[in-house]
N, C-alpha and C positions, 0 to 999 in steps of 0.2 A: 301545553297549558298556557304559555304565553300568548299564543295566537287566540285561544278561546277567551282569555281575560280581555285582550284588546278589543275583540268583537263585542264583549259585554259592555265595555265602556261606551262603545259607540251606540249601543241600543238603550242602556238605562244607566242611572247613577248608582254605581255599586256602593254598598255599605262597606265600612271598615272591616267588618267581619269577613265578608266575601273577598275583600282585597287580600286580607291575611291568608285566607285559604288558598287563593290563587297563587300567591307568592310562594307558599310552601310547596304547592304542586310543581311550580316552575323549577325550584331548586332541585327537587328530586329527579326531575326529568333530564335537566341539562347537565347536571354534575354527576350522573350516575357512574358507577365503577365500570359499566360495560361499554362506555363510550370509546370508540376507536381512537387510539393515540396517534398523534402526528409526530413524525420524525424527519428532521431536515438532514439531508445527505450532501455535505460539501465535498464534492468529488474532484478527482484530478482530470477524468475524461480520457480521450483517446491518447495513448502513450505507448502501447505495445501489447504483446500477448498476455503478459501477467495482468496488466491493468484491466483489459477487456474482461478476462475471466473472473477477476476479483470483483469488479463493480457489477457485473451481471449477476454473480452469485449473491452479492449483498442485496441487490434489489429483489431477487427471487425469494431470498430468505425472509426478508422483512414483510413481503406480501403474504407469503404463506403463514407467517406468524400473526397476521391480522392487523399490521400497522398500516397507516397511511404514510408512505415514505415519499417524500418530495426530493427528487434527484436533481442536483445542481452541479453539473460538471463545468470546469473551466476549459480554456483552450490555450495551448502553447505555454503551459505552466504559469499562467498569469495569476500570481498571488493576490493582486488587488481585487480581482473579480471573485476570488474565493472569500476574501475578507468582506466584500460587499454582500455576497450571499449569506455568509455566516451572520453578519449583523442584521440582515433582513430577517432571518429565522428567529433571532432573539427578539426583534421588534414585533414579529408575528405571534410570539408567545407559543412556539412549538413545545411539545412535551419533552423532547430530547434532540440532541444534535450528534451526528456521527461525522467525523472529520478525517479525510485523508489529505494531509497538507502537501502543497507543492514545494514549500520551503520550511525549514525547521524554525526559523527565527521570525519575529514580528507578530506573534499571536497573543502576547500578554493582554493588551487592551481588550481585544474581542473576547477572550476567555474569561476575563474579569467581568465583563458585561453579562456574560451568560451566567456566571456564578451569582452575581447580584440578582439576577432574574429567576434564580433557582432553577435553571435549565441545565440538566447534566449533560456533559460532553464526553463522548467516547472516541478516542483516537484510533483509527484504523491504519494498520501497516506502518506509517511513518510517525515518529515521535516529534517532540518540540524541543527547542533549545532557547534558554535554559530550561531544564526539565523540572518545572515547578509542579509537582504532583498534587498540590492543593487546587490546581486550576482545572483539573479534569478528573472524571470518575474512574476511567480505566483506559489502558492501551492494549490493543489486540493486534497480534501479527507474528509472523515468524521472526527469528533472531537474525538480523543482518550481521551482527558481530560473529555469530556462529558460522554463517555462510562464508565470510571472509577467512575465518580460521581454516575451514575445510580446503579452500583453494590453496592456502599457504602450505598446509600439511601435505597436500598432493604434490606440489613442487618439490618439497623437501625429500619425499619418498622417491620421486622420479629421478632427482638429481642430488644424491647424497654428497657429491663432491663440489656442488655448486654449478650455477648456470647464469646465463644472462637473459634478461627478458624485459617486457613492457607491461604497463598497466593501463587499461582503458577504463576511464571513470565516467560516471554520470554527470549531470550538471552540478557545478559547485554550489554549496550551501545547503544541500539536502541532507537530512539526517541519515537517510539510507546510504548515501555516498560516504559520509563520515564513518558510519559504523562498520561498513564493509571494509573500508580502508584500515580502520582501527583493528579489526579482527585479523586482517591479512598481515599487517605489520607486527602485530603481537606474536604471531606464530612462524613468520618467515625466518629461516635460518640465516645467520649473518654471512654464510657462504654464498647465498643467492644474491645477485646484483640486478636491481631494477635500473635499467639504463634511462628510462624516462617514463613518467606518468602523464597522460593527456586525457582531457575529456573529449568524448565523442558523443555527448548528449543523448545517450541511449539509442543512437541511430545507426542502422546498418550501413547506409550509404556513407555517412560521415566516418564511421569506424573503418570502412574499407579504404578511404582516402588517407586517413591518419595512419593507419597501419602501413600502407604502401610507402608513405613518406618516411616513417620510422625504420622500416626494413632497409630502405635505400641509404638512409643516413648512417645506419649502424651495420651495414652489410659486412664489415670486416670483423665484427665482434661476436659472431657465432650465436645469434639469437636462438634460444631454445624453448622459451615459454612466453605465453601471453595470457595475462589474467584480465578478462573482460568482465566488468561488474553487472552486465546483463546479457541475456541471450542474443538480442538483436545486435549488439556490438560485437559479440563473439562471432556471429555469422558473417558480419562484414570483414572482421579480421581474417576469417577462414578463406574468404574470397581473395583477399590480398596475399595471403600465404600461398594459396594455390597458383595465383598469377605469377608469383615470384619463383615458382618451382620448388617450394619448400614444404609441400604437404607431407605430413608424416615425419618431418624433421623438427617441427615447432609444435609443442604441446599447447593447446588452447583450452583454457578453463573458463566456463561461464556460470552465471547464476540466474535462475528463475525456474527452468524445467518445463518450458513450453514444448509442444509437440514438434515444431520445426527443429528445435535444438536437439531433442532426443533423436530425431531422424538423422541429423548431421553427426551425432555421436555414433550411431550405428554405421553410418557411411564412412567414418574415419576422418571427417572434417574437424571435429571437436574431440577433445581427449577426456574431459570430465564435465559433467553438468550437475550443478548443485541446486536442488529444488528450493524455491522460495514459495512455499504453498499458498496459492491464492484463494483456496476454498475454505473460507471461514465465516461466511455469511450467517450460517445458523448459530455459530458461537456468538457472533455480534448481536444478532436479534435476541437471543436468550439473555445476554448480559444486559441489554437495554431493558428488557422486560423485568429482570430482577431488580435493577436499580429503581425503576418506576414503582415497583412493588415494595420498596423500602428494604430490600435484602442487601446483605453485604457481599461485595464481589472483590476478586482479586484486582489489585492495581495494574499488574502486568500479567497479561494472559499470553503465553507463548504458543504459537501454532507449530506443531511438529512438521518437520520437513525431512527430505531424504537426499542421498548422494547417489547419482547414476553413473555407472560405467556402461560401456556399450552393451555388455551382456544383460544387465539389469534394464536398460532402456528397451531392448528387443522384447522383453517380457510384458512391457506395459504400453508399448507404442499404439497398438490397435485400439486400446480402450481409453487412451488419453483424451479427456474431454476439452482440452484447451492447448 
């Protein structure tokens, strides 16, 4: 209707009555409830098997749900690029923003801008610190605290009299790292001794190097377990353990549940794999849809995950999509 009205002005002098009619027609056309909603996805981008599966699933789910999803991944965990993308989405007046933050802190100003603009924000996977629930509409993801607890309980069961080991963590400052550590420490028996905790930045190669150095440094202390906060680091640790001739003597626990990790579990390179389920795009799309429709949603939506032994991994390995 706007185009027709502009053409009319070019041809004749429209009366006030005609102008009012055209304006009414324009409002009903451009602001109709059937207009496709635009959602900005501030994403992490390439990081590992979990992230690839998760972000592909989110994109597919929002597309299927009829949203116009604008995917904006960063690189090398660059938070500043994420913040720039987030603020651009606010300035562009998208209908909603979904955020997978590279770092937990530093989001207050951006989230406040979104709130002032009445743009709802849904956090995916990672939370924020401080956790100001007034600044976002919902958080969706598996429980990192639960995953850390499962790792500790496995070590306690395997070594009731206590054992020595290492922890390989992700990059410092991430809520996922803090929460997995918190869960681990809350359940780990005092008989267990963590000789050292080091970051291997989610990397297989870095974890292999770090683990090799730790095994050499503490070779007289009978290392019996390694808790790696993600699959990629666990696979690197397994390579170092094998190279040191300790395969089968050191229990390696990982989190994520990717297909390569499950295969390593079956092969005896890993001892336990705790799933951190990446497939929740449909839940995210439905949550955003409900929010935009004015419905009440849960503030914290926990995605169910599993714990895999070698036997359980063998049952699902052929059908594992990621």
